[in-house]
C-alpha positions as CSV (number, residue, x, y, z in Angstrom):
1,X,95.5,6.3,151.6
2,X,97.4,8.3,154.5
3,X,100.9,9.6,153.8
4,X,103.5,8.0,155.4
5,X,105.5,10.5,157.7
6,X,108.5,8.3,157.9
7,X,108.9,8.4,154.3
8,X,108.1,11.7,153.4
9,X,110.4,12.8,156.7
10,X,113.1,10.9,154.9
11,X,112.7,12.5,152.2
12,X,112.7,16.0,153.5
13,X,115.9,15.2,154.9
14,X,117.5,14.5,151.8
15,X,116.1,16.9,149.3
16,X,113.9,20.2,151.7
17,X,115.9,23.3,151.1
18,X,118.9,24.8,152.3
19,X,117.7,27.9,153.9
20,X,119.0,30.2,156.5
21,X,115.4,30.3,158.4
22,X,116.2,26.6,158.9
23,X,119.5,26.7,160.3
24,X,120.0,24.9,164.1
25,X,121.2,28.4,165.2
26,X,118.3,30.5,163.8
27,X,116.3,31.8,166.6
28,X,112.7,31.9,166.9
29,X,113.0,35.5,166.2
30,X,114.5,34.7,162.8
31,X,111.5,32.1,162.1
32,X,108.9,34.6,162.8
33,X,110.2,37.2,160.6
34,X,111.0,34.8,157.9
35,X,107.3,33.5,158.4
36,X,105.7,37.2,157.8
37,X,108.0,37.4,155.1
38,X,107.3,34.7,153.1
39,X,103.5,35.2,153.2
40,X,102.6,35.5,149.1
41,X,106.0,36.4,148.7
42,X,108.2,34.0,147.2
43,X,111.7,32.5,148.6
44,X,114.1,34.1,146.1
45,X,112.8,37.5,147.2
46,X,112.7,37.1,150.9
47,X,115.9,35.6,151.2
48,X,117.9,38.6,150.7
49,X,115.8,41.0,152.8
50,X,115.7,38.7,155.4
51,X,119.2,38.4,155.9
52,X,119.5,42.2,155.9
53,X,116.7,42.4,158.6
54,X,118.8,39.9,160.7
55,X,121.8,41.4,160.4
56,X,120.3,44.6,161.7
57,X,117.7,43.6,164.0
58,X,119.2,40.3,165.7
59,X,116.5,40.4,168.3
60,X,112.9,41.7,168.7
61,X,113.8,44.5,171.0
62,X,116.1,45.9,167.9
63,X,113.3,46.1,165.5
64,X,111.1,48.2,168.5
65,X,113.7,50.6,168.6
66,X,113.0,51.5,165.0
67,X,111.2,53.9,163.8
68,X,108.6,52.5,161.8
69,X,109.2,55.1,158.8
70,X,112.6,52.8,158.5
71,X,110.8,49.4,159.0
72,X,108.7,50.1,156.2
73,X,111.6,51.3,153.9
74,X,113.7,48.7,154.5
75,X,110.9,46.2,153.5
76,X,111.8,47.2,150.3
77,X,110.0,45.2,147.3
78,X,108.6,42.6,149.4
79,X,105.3,43.6,149.0
80,X,102.3,43.8,151.3
81,X,104.4,46.6,153.4
82,X,101.4,46.3,156.3
83,X,103.6,43.0,157.1
84,X,106.2,45.2,158.1
85,X,104.1,47.3,160.6
86,X,102.6,44.2,161.9
87,X,106.2,42.9,162.8
88,X,107.2,45.8,164.4
89,X,104.2,46.0,166.3
90,X,104.8,42.3,167.6
91,X,108.1,43.1,168.3
92,X,107.3,45.7,170.6
93,X,105.2,43.7,172.3
94,X,107.7,40.4,172.8
95,X,110.4,43.3,174.1
96,X,108.0,44.7,176.6
97,X,106.2,41.8,178.0
98,X,108.2,38.6,176.8
99,X,111.8,39.3,177.8
100,X,112.8,40.0,174.2
101,X,111.7,36.2,173.3
102,X,109.4,35.0,171.0
103,X,106.6,33.0,172.7
104,X,106.6,29.1,172.0
105,X,103.1,28.6,173.1
106,X,100.4,28.8,170.2
107,X,97.5,30.9,172.8
108,X,100.6,33.5,173.2
109,X,101.8,33.6,169.9
110,X,98.2,34.4,168.6
111,X,97.9,37.2,171.2
112,X,100.8,39.2,169.6
113,X,99.2,41.7,167.2
114,X,99.3,40.4,163.5
115,X,99.8,36.9,164.3
116,X,97.0,34.6,162.7
117,X,96.4,31.3,163.0
118,X,98.8,30.1,160.2
119,X,102.0,31.9,161.4
120,X,101.4,30.8,165.1
121,X,101.4,27.5,164.2
122,X,104.5,27.7,162.2
123,X,106.4,29.4,164.8
124,X,105.3,26.9,167.5
125,X,106.4,24.1,165.1
126,X,109.4,25.5,163.2
127,X,111.3,27.1,165.9
128,X,110.3,25.1,168.5
129,X,109.7,21.9,167.5
130,X,106.2,21.4,168.8
131,X,103.6,19.5,167.3
132,X,101.0,22.2,165.4
133,X,99.1,21.8,162.0
134,X,100.4,24.1,160.0
135,X,98.2,24.9,156.9
136,X,99.5,27.1,154.0
137,X,98.3,26.9,150.3
138,X,101.0,23.8,149.3
139,X,100.2,21.8,152.4
140,X,96.4,22.3,151.2
141,X,97.2,21.2,148.0
142,X,99.1,17.9,148.9
143,X,96.3,16.6,151.6
144,X,93.6,17.1,149.0
145,X,95.8,14.7,146.6
146,X,97.4,12.7,148.2
147,X,94.4,12.1,151.3
148,X,91.3,13.1,149.1
149,X,92.5,12.1,145.8
150,X,91.2,15.4,144.1
151,X,92.9,17.7,141.6
152,X,93.2,20.8,144.2
153,X,92.2,21.5,147.3
154,X,88.5,23.7,147.5
155,X,87.9,26.7,149.3
156,X,89.8,27.2,152.3
157,X,88.1,26.1,155.3
158,X,90.4,26.6,158.6
159,X,88.6,23.9,160.9
160,X,88.4,21.4,158.1
161,X,92.3,22.0,156.6
162,X,93.8,22.0,159.9
163,X,91.7,18.8,161.1
164,X,93.2,17.2,158.0
165,X,96.6,17.8,158.5
166,X,96.2,17.2,162.7
167,X,95.5,13.5,161.4
168,X,98.5,13.0,159.7
169,X,100.9,14.2,162.2
170,X,102.7,11.8,164.8
171,X,101.9,11.9,168.4
172,X,105.5,13.1,169.4
173,X,106.3,16.9,169.0
174,X,109.7,16.5,167.0
175,X,108.6,14.0,164.1
176,X,105.4,16.4,164.0
177,X,107.3,19.2,163.4
178,X,109.1,18.1,160.8
179,X,106.4,16.1,158.9
180,X,104.3,19.7,158.8
181,X,107.7,21.1,157.2
182,X,108.2,18.2,154.8
183,X,104.4,18.7,153.8
184,X,105.3,22.2,152.6
185,X,108.2,21.6,151.1
186,X,106.8,18.7,149.0
187,X,103.8,21.2,148.0
188,X,106.6,24.0,147.1
189,X,109.1,21.9,145.0
190,X,107.0,18.4,143.9
191,X,103.6,18.6,144.2
192,X,102.9,21.9,142.7
193,X,99.9,23.5,141.5
194,X,100.4,23.8,137.5
195,X,103.3,21.2,137.1
196,X,103.6,18.6,139.3
197,X,106.7,16.2,139.2
198,X,105.0,12.9,140.5
199,X,107.6,10.7,139.1
200,X,109.6,12.2,141.7
201,X,107.2,12.3,144.6
202,X,108.2,10.0,147.9
203,X,104.4,8.9,148.2
204,X,103.5,8.4,145.1
205,X,102.6,4.8,145.5
206,X,100.1,5.6,148.3
207,X,98.9,8.8,146.5
208,X,95.1,9.0,146.6
209,X,95.2,11.3,143.6
210,X,97.5,8.6,141.5
211,X,95.2,5.6,142.3
212,X,91.9,7.5,141.0
213,X,93.8,8.2,137.9
214,X,94.8,12.1,138.5
215,X,91.1,13.5,137.8
216,X,91.2,17.0,137.0
217,X,90.2,19.7,139.8
218,X,86.3,20.3,139.3
219,X,85.6,22.8,142.1
220,X,85.1,26.4,142.3
221,X,87.5,28.5,139.9
222,X,90.1,30.2,142.0
223,X,90.4,34.3,141.5
224,X,93.2,35.3,139.6
225,X,95.7,37.8,141.7
226,X,96.4,40.5,139.2
227,X,98.9,43.2,139.7
228,X,99.2,45.6,136.7
229,X,97.1,48.6,137.1
230,X,95.8,47.6,140.5
231,X,95.6,49.9,143.9
232,X,98.6,47.3,145.0
233,X,100.8,48.5,142.0
234,X,99.8,52.5,142.8
235,X,100.4,52.0,146.5
236,X,104.0,50.3,145.7
237,X,105.0,52.9,143.0
238,X,104.0,55.6,145.6
239,X,105.9,54.2,148.9
240,X,108.8,53.8,146.2
241,X,108.7,57.7,146.4
242,X,109.1,57.9,149.8
243,X,111.7,55.2,150.4
244,X,113.7,56.6,147.9
245,X,114.2,60.2,149.5
246,X,115.9,61.5,152.5
247,X,112.7,63.4,153.8
248,X,109.1,64.7,153.5
249,X,108.3,65.4,149.7
250,X,105.5,67.5,148.2
251,X,102.5,66.1,146.4
252,X,103.8,66.9,142.8
253,X,106.5,64.0,143.5
254,X,103.6,61.8,144.2
255,X,101.6,62.9,141.4
256,X,104.0,61.9,138.2
257,X,104.0,58.1,139.4
258,X,100.8,57.3,138.1
259,X,98.3,59.0,135.3
260,X,94.9,58.5,136.7
261,X,94.7,61.2,139.3
262,X,91.4,59.4,140.9
263,X,93.2,55.9,141.6
264,X,96.0,57.5,142.8
265,X,94.8,59.9,145.1
266,X,92.5,57.1,146.7
267,X,95.7,54.7,146.7
268,X,97.4,57.9,148.7
269,X,94.5,58.0,151.4
270,X,94.6,54.2,151.7
271,X,98.6,54.7,152.3
272,X,98.0,57.5,155.2
273,X,95.1,55.2,156.6
274,X,97.2,52.3,157.2
275,X,99.8,54.2,158.5
276,X,102.1,53.9,156.0
277,X,102.3,57.4,155.0
278,X,101.8,60.5,157.4
279,X,101.2,64.3,155.9
280,X,103.0,67.0,157.5
281,X,101.4,70.0,158.9
282,X,102.5,72.0,155.5
283,X,100.7,69.1,153.5
284,X,104.4,67.0,152.5
285,X,104.0,63.5,152.7
286,X,106.6,61.3,154.3
287,X,107.1,58.0,156.0
288,X,105.7,57.4,159.6
289,X,107.7,59.1,161.9
290,X,110.5,60.6,159.6
291,X,109.0,64.3,159.6
Protein backbone atom coordinates (compact mmCIF):
# COMPACT_ATOMS: atom_id res chain seq x y z
CA UNK A 1 0.00 0.00 0.00
CA UNK A 2 1.14 3.57 -0.64
CA UNK A 3 -0.23 6.97 0.25
CA UNK A 4 -2.02 8.60 -2.69
CA UNK A 5 -0.32 12.01 -2.85
CA UNK A 6 -3.09 13.67 -4.87
CA UNK A 7 -5.82 12.53 -2.49
CA UNK A 8 -3.91 13.69 0.58
CA UNK A 9 -2.97 17.03 -0.98
CA UNK A 10 -6.61 17.67 -1.93
CA UNK A 11 -7.64 16.88 1.65
CA UNK A 12 -4.99 19.27 3.00
CA UNK A 13 -6.11 22.07 0.68
CA UNK A 14 -9.63 21.73 2.11
CA UNK A 15 -9.02 20.81 5.74
CA UNK A 16 -5.58 22.17 6.63
CA UNK A 17 -5.57 24.64 9.51
CA UNK A 18 -5.41 28.35 8.71
CA UNK A 19 -2.14 29.19 10.46
CA UNK A 20 -0.32 32.51 10.02
CA UNK A 21 3.01 30.93 9.08
CA UNK A 22 1.25 29.14 6.21
CA UNK A 23 0.06 32.38 4.62
CA UNK A 24 1.63 33.04 1.20
CA UNK A 25 3.04 36.36 2.41
CA UNK A 26 4.83 34.78 5.37
CA UNK A 27 8.59 35.11 4.97
CA UNK A 28 11.09 32.26 5.31
CA UNK A 29 12.16 33.92 8.56
CA UNK A 30 8.59 33.60 9.84
CA UNK A 31 8.57 29.93 8.88
CA UNK A 32 11.91 29.33 10.63
CA UNK A 33 10.71 31.00 13.83
CA UNK A 34 7.49 28.96 13.77
CA UNK A 35 9.35 25.68 13.28
CA UNK A 36 11.65 26.35 16.25
CA UNK A 37 8.71 27.39 18.45
CA UNK A 38 6.56 24.41 17.44
CA UNK A 39 9.12 21.84 18.58
CA UNK A 40 7.43 20.04 21.51
CA UNK A 41 5.00 22.93 21.93
CA UNK A 42 1.31 22.96 20.83
CA UNK A 43 0.11 25.31 18.09
CA UNK A 44 -2.31 27.09 20.43
CA UNK A 45 0.54 28.18 22.71
CA UNK A 46 2.86 29.11 19.86
CA UNK A 47 0.54 31.26 17.74
CA UNK A 48 0.20 34.35 20.01
CA UNK A 49 3.93 34.39 20.82
CA UNK A 50 4.84 33.94 17.14
CA UNK A 51 2.63 36.90 16.19
CA UNK A 52 4.31 39.05 18.85
CA UNK A 53 7.77 38.06 17.61
CA UNK A 54 6.94 38.76 13.97
CA UNK A 55 5.57 42.20 14.86
CA UNK A 56 8.61 43.00 16.98
CA UNK A 57 11.37 41.28 14.97
CA UNK A 58 10.14 40.92 11.37
CA UNK A 59 13.62 40.18 9.98
CA UNK A 60 16.61 38.27 11.40
CA UNK A 61 18.70 41.43 11.88
CA UNK A 62 16.04 42.89 14.17
CA UNK A 63 16.26 39.89 16.49
CA UNK A 64 20.06 39.80 16.23
CA UNK A 65 20.22 43.40 17.46
CA UNK A 66 18.24 42.54 20.60
CA UNK A 67 19.84 41.46 23.87
CA UNK A 68 19.66 37.74 24.60
CA UNK A 69 18.01 38.60 27.90
CA UNK A 70 15.11 40.31 26.17
CA UNK A 71 14.81 37.40 23.74
CA UNK A 72 14.57 34.95 26.65
CA UNK A 73 11.96 37.19 28.29
CA UNK A 74 9.91 37.35 25.09
CA UNK A 75 10.02 33.55 24.79
CA UNK A 76 7.50 33.57 27.65
CA UNK A 77 6.04 30.22 28.68
CA UNK A 78 6.82 28.27 25.52
CA UNK A 79 9.24 26.03 27.42
CA UNK A 80 12.68 24.72 26.42
CA UNK A 81 14.02 28.32 26.44
CA UNK A 82 17.40 27.37 24.99
CA UNK A 83 15.50 27.46 21.71
CA UNK A 84 15.32 31.25 22.10
CA UNK A 85 19.10 31.48 22.36
CA UNK A 86 19.50 29.23 19.31
CA UNK A 87 17.13 31.42 17.29
CA UNK A 88 19.06 34.52 18.34
CA UNK A 89 22.34 32.88 17.30
CA UNK A 90 20.88 31.77 13.95
CA UNK A 91 19.45 35.25 13.32
CA UNK A 92 22.87 36.77 13.96
CA UNK A 93 24.52 34.54 11.34
CA UNK A 94 21.68 35.05 8.81
CA UNK A 95 21.95 38.83 9.20
CA UNK A 96 25.75 38.88 8.97
CA UNK A 97 26.44 36.21 6.35
CA UNK A 98 23.27 35.73 4.28
CA UNK A 99 22.02 39.24 3.57
CA UNK A 100 19.28 39.01 6.21
CA UNK A 101 17.55 36.27 4.18
CA UNK A 102 17.03 32.73 5.50
CA UNK A 103 18.90 30.32 3.21
CA UNK A 104 16.85 27.97 1.04
CA UNK A 105 19.41 25.17 0.73
CA UNK A 106 19.24 22.34 3.28
CA UNK A 107 23.01 22.08 3.74
CA UNK A 108 23.36 25.83 4.26
CA UNK A 109 20.49 25.78 6.75
CA UNK A 110 22.15 22.90 8.61
CA UNK A 111 25.28 25.04 9.01
CA UNK A 112 23.33 27.66 11.00
CA UNK A 113 23.69 27.42 14.79
CA UNK A 114 21.00 25.31 16.42
CA UNK A 115 19.37 24.16 13.17
CA UNK A 116 19.00 20.38 12.90
CA UNK A 117 17.87 17.94 10.23
CA UNK A 118 14.14 18.44 10.83
CA UNK A 119 14.17 22.25 10.92
CA UNK A 120 16.41 22.60 7.86
CA UNK A 121 14.15 20.40 5.76
CA UNK A 122 10.97 21.99 7.11
CA UNK A 123 12.18 25.45 6.10
CA UNK A 124 13.27 24.23 2.66
CA UNK A 125 9.87 22.61 2.09
CA UNK A 126 7.46 25.02 3.77
CA UNK A 127 9.18 28.34 3.08
CA UNK A 128 10.68 27.60 -0.33
CA UNK A 129 8.45 24.82 -1.69
CA UNK A 130 11.34 22.40 -2.13
CA UNK A 131 11.25 18.62 -2.21
CA UNK A 132 12.69 17.53 1.14
CA UNK A 133 11.52 14.72 3.45
CA UNK A 134 10.20 16.40 6.61
CA UNK A 135 9.80 13.93 9.47
CA UNK A 136 8.29 14.65 12.87
CA UNK A 137 6.36 12.47 15.33
CA UNK A 138 3.09 12.94 13.44
CA UNK A 139 4.61 11.97 10.10
CA UNK A 140 6.30 8.92 11.58
CA UNK A 141 2.97 7.72 12.98
CA UNK A 142 1.13 8.22 9.66
CA UNK A 143 3.81 6.29 7.77
CA UNK A 144 3.90 3.53 10.38
CA UNK A 145 0.15 2.98 9.99
CA UNK A 146 -0.61 3.79 6.38
CA UNK A 147 2.50 2.20 4.87
CA UNK A 148 3.82 -0.36 7.33
CA UNK A 149 0.49 -1.40 8.91
CA UNK A 150 1.58 -1.11 12.55
CA UNK A 151 -0.13 0.79 15.34
CA UNK A 152 2.61 3.36 15.87
CA UNK A 153 6.18 4.17 14.90
CA UNK A 154 8.96 2.43 16.78
CA UNK A 155 12.12 4.14 18.02
CA UNK A 156 13.18 6.97 15.74
CA UNK A 157 15.77 6.30 13.04
CA UNK A 158 16.70 9.39 11.06
CA UNK A 159 17.97 7.42 8.06
CA UNK A 160 15.04 4.98 7.87
CA UNK A 161 12.38 7.57 8.65
CA UNK A 162 13.59 9.99 5.99
CA UNK A 163 13.88 7.18 3.43
CA UNK A 164 10.28 6.17 4.17
CA UNK A 165 9.00 9.70 3.52
CA UNK A 166 11.33 10.25 0.56
CA UNK A 167 9.69 7.27 -1.15
CA UNK A 168 6.25 8.85 -0.81
CA UNK A 169 7.10 12.29 -2.18
CA UNK A 170 6.25 13.22 -5.79
CA UNK A 171 9.26 14.00 -7.97
CA UNK A 172 8.35 17.67 -8.47
CA UNK A 173 9.16 20.26 -5.82
CA UNK A 174 5.76 21.93 -5.32
CA UNK A 175 3.58 18.82 -4.78
CA UNK A 176 6.34 17.20 -2.71
CA UNK A 177 6.42 20.20 -0.37
CA UNK A 178 2.62 20.21 -0.15
CA UNK A 179 2.56 16.48 0.63
CA UNK A 180 5.09 17.00 3.42
CA UNK A 181 2.73 19.49 5.03
CA UNK A 182 -0.27 17.23 4.42
CA UNK A 183 1.34 14.20 6.07
CA UNK A 184 2.12 16.29 9.14
CA UNK A 185 -1.39 17.74 9.28
CA UNK A 186 -2.98 14.31 8.91
CA UNK A 187 -1.02 13.08 11.92
CA UNK A 188 -1.90 16.16 13.96
CA UNK A 189 -5.65 16.21 13.22
CA UNK A 190 -6.80 12.74 12.14
CA UNK A 191 -4.20 10.00 12.61
CA UNK A 192 -3.57 10.91 16.25
CA UNK A 193 -1.79 8.69 18.74
CA UNK A 194 -4.63 7.93 21.17
CA UNK A 195 -7.90 8.39 19.29
CA UNK A 196 -7.41 8.29 15.51
CA UNK A 197 -10.45 9.50 13.56
CA UNK A 198 -10.18 6.81 10.88
CA UNK A 199 -13.67 7.45 9.50
CA UNK A 200 -12.53 10.95 8.50
CA UNK A 201 -9.21 9.86 7.01
CA UNK A 202 -8.70 10.61 3.30
CA UNK A 203 -6.42 7.56 2.84
CA UNK A 204 -8.62 5.15 4.80
CA UNK A 205 -9.23 2.88 1.81
CA UNK A 206 -5.53 2.26 1.17
CA UNK A 207 -4.30 2.30 4.78
CA UNK A 208 -2.31 -0.85 5.51
CA UNK A 209 -3.13 -0.59 9.21
CA UNK A 210 -6.83 -0.77 8.39
CA UNK A 211 -6.31 -3.72 6.03
CA UNK A 212 -4.37 -5.50 8.80
CA UNK A 213 -7.24 -5.09 11.26
CA UNK A 214 -5.70 -2.14 13.17
CA UNK A 215 -3.23 -4.17 15.29
CA UNK A 216 -2.08 -2.63 18.56
CA UNK A 217 1.41 -1.18 18.73
CA UNK A 218 3.68 -3.95 20.02
CA UNK A 219 7.05 -2.20 20.01
CA UNK A 220 9.13 -0.80 22.86
CA UNK A 221 7.25 1.35 25.34
CA UNK A 222 7.73 5.07 24.80
CA UNK A 223 8.94 7.12 27.77
CA UNK A 224 6.22 9.29 29.26
CA UNK A 225 7.41 12.84 29.83
CA UNK A 226 6.48 14.15 33.26
CA UNK A 227 6.64 17.81 34.20
CA UNK A 228 5.55 18.24 37.83
CA UNK A 229 8.53 18.18 40.14
CA UNK A 230 11.10 17.88 37.35
CA UNK A 231 14.13 20.08 36.78
CA UNK A 232 12.27 21.52 33.77
CA UNK A 233 9.57 22.85 36.09
CA UNK A 234 12.06 24.29 38.56
CA UNK A 235 14.11 25.95 35.80
CA UNK A 236 10.90 27.51 34.47
CA UNK A 237 9.97 28.88 37.90
CA UNK A 238 13.43 30.40 38.34
CA UNK A 239 13.30 32.02 34.89
CA UNK A 240 9.82 33.38 35.62
CA UNK A 241 11.27 35.46 38.48
CA UNK A 242 13.83 37.06 36.17
CA UNK A 243 11.35 37.59 33.33
CA UNK A 244 9.11 39.50 35.72
CA UNK A 245 11.87 41.71 37.16
CA UNK A 246 13.32 44.89 35.71
CA UNK A 247 16.87 44.11 36.75
CA UNK A 248 19.09 41.72 38.72
CA UNK A 249 17.60 40.00 41.76
CA UNK A 250 19.03 38.57 44.96
CA UNK A 251 19.26 34.83 45.40
CA UNK A 252 16.65 35.03 48.16
CA UNK A 253 14.07 35.97 45.51
CA UNK A 254 14.90 32.75 43.69
CA UNK A 255 15.06 30.57 46.78
CA UNK A 256 11.37 31.02 47.54
CA UNK A 257 10.14 29.48 44.27
CA UNK A 258 11.11 25.89 45.15
CA UNK A 259 11.28 24.10 48.51
CA UNK A 260 14.04 21.58 47.77
CA UNK A 261 17.33 23.48 48.02
CA UNK A 262 19.51 20.87 46.32
CA UNK A 263 17.34 20.60 43.24
CA UNK A 264 16.81 24.37 43.12
CA UNK A 265 20.54 25.13 43.24
CA UNK A 266 21.29 22.44 40.66
CA UNK A 267 18.73 24.01 38.31
CA UNK A 268 20.06 27.50 38.95
CA UNK A 269 23.56 26.29 38.07
CA UNK A 270 22.30 24.63 34.87
CA UNK A 271 20.63 27.90 33.78
CA UNK A 272 23.96 29.69 34.27
CA UNK A 273 25.79 27.01 32.28
CA UNK A 274 23.21 27.21 29.47
CA UNK A 275 23.59 30.99 29.25
CA UNK A 276 19.97 31.63 30.20
CA UNK A 277 20.98 33.50 33.38
CA UNK A 278 24.06 35.43 34.44
CA UNK A 279 25.50 36.27 37.86
CA UNK A 280 26.81 39.75 38.60
CA UNK A 281 30.04 40.54 40.43
CA UNK A 282 27.94 41.36 43.51
CA UNK A 283 26.22 37.95 43.45
CA UNK A 284 22.90 39.01 41.95
CA UNK A 285 21.18 37.08 39.13
CA UNK A 286 19.90 38.51 35.84
CA UNK A 287 18.83 37.53 32.35
CA UNK A 288 21.79 37.55 29.97
CA UNK A 289 23.04 41.04 29.09
CA UNK A 290 20.79 42.75 31.64
CA UNK A 291 23.23 43.79 34.35
